[in-house]
Backbone as a chain_set.jsonl record, in Angstrom:
{"seq": "XXXXXXXXXXXXXXXXXXXXXXXXXXXXXXXXXXXXXXXXXXXXXXXXXXXXXXXXXXXXXXXXXXXXXXXXXXXXXXXXXXXXX", "coords": {"N": [[13.279, 3.143, -17.379], [10.17, 2.641, -15.146], [9.017, 4.555, -12.738], [7.929, 4.439, -9.419], [6.525, 6.173, -7.231], [5.326, 6.954, -4.336], [3.028, 8.084, -2.591], [1.95, 10.349, 0.79], [-0.564, 10.009, 2.517], [-1.446, 11.77, 3.926], [-0.151, 14.605, 5.68], [0.204, 14.648, 8.229], [-0.551, 13.518, 11.209], [-4.1, 13.378, 11.847], [-6.052, 16.168, 13.313], [-8.499, 15.273, 14.625], [-7.615, 12.918, 15.584], [-7.803, 10.722, 14.173], [-7.258, 7.954, 12.59], [-7.766, 6.709, 10.745], [-9.974, 7.194, 7.405], [-13.194, 7.23, 6.269], [-12.835, 7.24, 2.387], [-15.487, 7.94, -0.264], [-16.546, 6.463, 0.628], [-14.586, 4.534, 0.872], [-12.644, 2.86, 3.324], [-9.453, 4.508, 4.068], [-6.596, 4.108, 5.484], [-4.523, 6.833, 7.321], [-1.836, 6.442, 8.225], [-0.132, 5.574, 6.112], [1.839, 5.178, 2.61], [0.722, 6.007, -0.708], [0.201, 4.58, -3.955], [-1.05, 5.092, -7.212], [-1.686, 3.134, -8.265], [-3.212, 1.487, -6.433], [-1.732, 0.564, -4.581], [-0.191, 0.547, -1.376], [2.209, 1.615, 0.493], [4.059, 0.939, 3.526], [6.984, 1.868, 6.454], [8.088, -0.284, 8.159], [11.242, -1.314, 9.128], [14.334, 0.424, 9.193], [14.937, -0.663, 6.739], [13.105, -2.203, 5.311], [9.831, -2.697, 4.331], [6.434, -2.545, 4.647], [3.754, -3.882, 2.512], [0.713, -3.279, 0.386], [-2.076, -4.053, -0.903], [-4.843, -1.241, -1.906], [-7.968, -0.914, 0.024], [-9.737, -0.112, -2.199], [-8.667, -1.43, -4.175], [-8.724, -3.851, -3.399], [-11.315, -4.27, -3.374], [-11.722, -4.468, -6.29], [-10.344, -6.651, -7.2], [-11.712, -8.954, -5.944], [-13.085, -12.195, -4.628], [-9.74, -13.596, -3.676], [-7.718, -16.4, -4.826], [-5.229, -17.131, -4.501], [-2.297, -15.762, -3.524], [1.326, -14.74, -4.988], [4.17, -14.253, -3.483], [7.445, -12.54, -3.561], [10.082, -14.665, -2.008], [10.824, -14.397, 2.223], [12.95, -11.397, 2.653], [13.996, -11.49, 0.037], [14.962, -8.559, -2.449], [13.13, -6.026, -3.491], [12.732, -4.2, -6.31], [11.759, -0.468, -6.22], [9.348, -0.084, -9.228], [9.942, -3.058, -9.853], [8.424, -5.687, -10.019], [5.765, -7.002, -7.316], [4.077, -8.825, -6.387], [1.562, -11.396, -6.97], [-1.656, -12.117, -7.676]], "CA": [[12.558, 2.066, -16.156], [9.104, 3.174, -14.548], [9.778, 5.091, -11.635], [7.172, 3.935, -8.584], [6.261, 7.239, -6.25], [4.34, 6.948, -3.004], [2.539, 9.932, -1.874], [1.554, 10.444, 1.378], [-2.304, 10.059, 2.618], [-1.879, 12.53, 5.117], [1.446, 15.347, 5.844], [0.523, 14.188, 9.72], [-1.927, 12.959, 11.831], [-5.185, 14.305, 11.616], [-6.299, 16.941, 14.42], [-8.69, 15.11, 15.551], [-6.844, 11.548, 16.858], [-8.09, 9.431, 13.582], [-5.631, 6.93, 11.992], [-8.168, 6.632, 9.032], [-10.897, 8.14, 7.079], [-13.33, 7.134, 4.851], [-13.413, 8.419, 1.035], [-15.939, 7.645, -1.541], [-16.743, 4.516, 0.962], [-13.517, 3.74, 0.756], [-11.332, 3.169, 4.268], [-8.162, 5.076, 3.847], [-5.587, 4.627, 6.738], [-3.466, 7.697, 7.703], [-0.275, 6.23, 8.557], [0.704, 4.579, 4.622], [2.011, 5.803, 1.435], [-0.293, 5.384, -1.413], [0.383, 4.479, -5.152], [-2.378, 5.407, -7.859], [-2.365, 1.532, -8.549], [-3.868, 0.778, -5.426], [-1.068, -0.146, -3.869], [0.404, 1.023, -0.11], [3.849, 0.827, 1.569], [4.171, 1.865, 5.445], [7.644, 1.331, 6.604], [8.602, -0.846, 8.703], [12.462, -0.479, 10.347], [15.232, 1.308, 7.828], [15.148, -1.007, 5.279], [11.677, -2.481, 5.414], [8.24, -2.215, 3.735], [5.224, -3.677, 4.472], [3.063, -3.392, 0.962], [-1.004, -4.208, 0.497], [-3.117, -3.32, -1.586], [-5.935, -0.793, -0.664], [-9.552, -1.492, -0.154], [-10.996, -0.307, -3.689], [-8.318, -2.525, -5.338], [-9.307, -5.397, -3.437], [-12.303, -4.88, -4.047], [-11.732, -4.881, -7.609], [-9.88, -7.982, -7.625], [-12.89, -9.815, -5.707], [-12.075, -13.037, -4.171], [-8.52, -13.927, -4.173], [-7.255, -17.87, -4.567], [-3.648, -17.129, -4.862], [-1.16, -14.678, -3.783], [2.492, -14.937, -4.742], [5.381, -12.847, -3.146], [9.13, -12.862, -3.094], [10.355, -14.811, -0.613], [11.352, -13.403, 2.989], [14.812, -11.183, 2.574], [14.664, -10.589, -0.782], [14.863, -7.036, -2.317], [11.967, -5.491, -4.424], [13.542, -2.479, -6.13], [10.863, 0.313, -7.408], [9.261, -0.776, -10.111], [9.587, -4.853, -10.186], [6.502, -6.676, -9.56], [6.046, -7.471, -5.922], [2.974, -9.729, -6.338], [0.761, -11.636, -8.277], [-3.297, -12.57, -7.397]], "C": [[11.292, 3.067, -15.587], [9.247, 3.217, -13.309], [8.228, 5.27, -10.245], [7.217, 5.342, -7.129], [5.392, 6.652, -5.293], [4.184, 8.084, -2.149], [1.9, 9.704, -0.2], [0.099, 10.868, 2.03], [-2.585, 11.874, 3.001], [-0.488, 13.621, 5.35], [1.49, 14.955, 6.908], [-1.366, 13.757, 9.984], [-3.199, 14.065, 12.075], [-5.477, 14.579, 12.835], [-6.767, 16.06, 15.536], [-8.714, 13.34, 16.196], [-6.942, 10.343, 15.946], [-6.79, 8.969, 12.979], [-6.494, 6.688, 10.836], [-9.236, 7.628, 9.262], [-11.719, 7.357, 5.729], [-13.424, 7.603, 3.713], [-14.201, 8.038, -0.122], [-16.427, 6.561, -0.685], [-15.734, 4.022, 0.85], [-13.022, 3.531, 1.897], [-9.688, 3.195, 3.966], [-7.135, 5.484, 4.91], [-4.877, 5.978, 5.911], [-1.814, 7.905, 7.435], [0.404, 5.415, 7.274], [0.827, 5.664, 3.535], [1.012, 4.99, 0.714], [0.39, 5.286, -2.918], [-0.781, 4.368, -5.949], [-2.499, 3.917, -8.52], [-2.689, 0.812, -7.926], [-3.303, 0.089, -4.407], [-0.41, 0.597, -2.748], [1.603, 0.829, 0.56], [3.362, 1.678, 2.878], [5.359, 1.275, 5.695], [7.804, 0.443, 7.925], [9.862, -0.365, 10.237], [13.2, 0.584, 8.462], [15.301, 0.79, 6.423], [14.479, -2.249, 5.159], [10.873, -2.214, 5.434], [7.282, -2.983, 4.267], [4.225, -2.852, 3.224], [1.925, -4.067, 1.476], [-1.235, -3.274, -0.686], [-4.569, -2.387, -0.705], [-7.378, -1.364, -1.142], [-10.288, -1.534, -1.13], [-9.866, -1.391, -4.48], [-8.425, -3.518, -5.01], [-10.801, -5.691, -3.659], [-13.037, -4.915, -5.602], [-11.343, -5.988, -8.386], [-10.538, -9.275, -7.133], [-12.138, -10.707, -4.915], [-11.017, -13.658, -4.856], [-8.349, -15.342, -3.586], [-5.884, -17.962, -4.065], [-2.696, -16.383, -4.104], [0.594, -15.335, -3.848], [3.393, -13.82, -4.359], [6.679, -13.487, -3.039], [9.179, -13.214, -2.16], [11.065, -14.446, -0.213], [13.206, -13.493, 2.202], [15.016, -10.838, 1.207], [14.261, -9.208, -1.297], [14.096, -7.147, -3.597], [12.691, -4.542, -4.579], [12.507, -1.598, -6.844], [10.963, -0.086, -8.882], [8.861, -2.251, -10.371], [8.397, -4.859, -9.412], [7.214, -7.266, -8.677], [5.1, -8.341, -5.314], [2.408, -10.152, -7.094], [-0.377, -11.831, -7.851], [-3.325, -13.209, -8.203]], "O": [[11.502, 4.28, -15.615], [9.552, 2.224, -12.649], [7.583, 6.317, -10.291], [8.0, 5.238, -6.184], [4.688, 5.721, -5.682], [4.875, 8.731, -1.363], [1.284, 8.643, -0.095], [-0.265, 12.043, 2.001], [-3.374, 12.744, 2.633], [0.483, 12.965, 4.973], [2.644, 14.681, 7.238], [-2.482, 13.716, 9.466], [-3.149, 15.251, 12.399], [-5.342, 13.687, 13.672], [-6.273, 15.868, 16.647], [-9.509, 12.776, 16.947], [-6.522, 9.237, 16.286], [-5.67, 9.475, 12.923], [-5.872, 6.426, 9.806], [-9.535, 8.385, 10.185], [-11.241, 7.007, 4.649], [-14.171, 8.582, 3.693], [-13.518, 7.77, -1.11], [-16.784, 5.575, -1.329], [-15.795, 2.804, 0.681], [-12.393, 4.59, 1.905], [-8.928, 2.258, 3.721], [-6.816, 6.63, 5.228], [-4.703, 6.209, 4.714], [-1.034, 8.711, 6.928], [1.384, 4.692, 7.454], [0.19, 6.716, 3.481], [0.528, 3.904, 1.033], [1.299, 6.109, -3.032], [-1.636, 3.588, -5.529], [-3.442, 3.659, -9.268], [-2.7, -0.384, -8.216], [-3.831, -0.67, -3.595], [0.11, 1.597, -3.242], [1.865, -0.21, 1.165], [2.619, 2.637, 3.086], [5.356, 0.095, 5.343], [7.346, 1.084, 8.871], [9.79, 0.225, 11.315], [12.786, 1.037, 7.394], [15.568, 1.367, 5.368], [15.102, -3.287, 4.935], [10.532, -1.446, 6.334], [7.44, -4.203, 4.288], [4.038, -1.644, 3.08], [1.82, -4.907, 2.369], [-0.765, -2.237, -1.154], [-5.104, -2.586, 0.385], [-7.769, -1.958, -2.146], [-11.188, -2.347, -1.339], [-10.304, -2.126, -5.364], [-8.324, -4.424, -5.837], [-11.376, -6.734, -3.966], [-14.171, -5.191, -5.994], [-11.641, -6.332, -9.53], [-10.24, -10.391, -7.559], [-11.004, -10.473, -4.497], [-11.017, -14.12, -5.997], [-8.621, -15.653, -2.426], [-5.507, -18.83, -3.278], [-1.739, -17.029, -4.531], [1.051, -16.146, -3.042], [3.36, -12.684, -4.832], [6.964, -14.596, -2.588], [8.631, -12.64, -1.219], [12.04, -14.023, -0.835], [14.012, -14.298, 1.735], [15.933, -10.072, 0.912], [13.331, -8.634, -0.731], [14.246, -7.972, -4.499], [13.282, -3.94, -3.683], [12.296, -1.867, -8.027], [11.952, -0.329, -9.574], [7.825, -2.635, -10.913], [7.755, -4.249, -8.557], [8.332, -7.78, -8.682], [5.107, -8.649, -4.122], [2.446, -9.572, -8.179], [-0.014, -11.498, -6.723], [-4.356, -13.83, -8.462]]}, "num_chains": 1, "name": "protein.A"}
């Protein structure tokens, strides 16, 4: 089974108080954890994560006509498909 590892964008908030920075023209928020597949995750509560696609991944996708996500309350384990564009 493939393991999904999220790496922190920064270990701490930048000393200048920024919550995001631009890297090679793309906005990179500092308060989320990133996956190399251009996904990110942010802990909302103990057993709840908010997930999304970074700005670069969004640019690759172009115009999105439809998004399929799991039903609310459904568990998604590491390595499982979480959404379809």
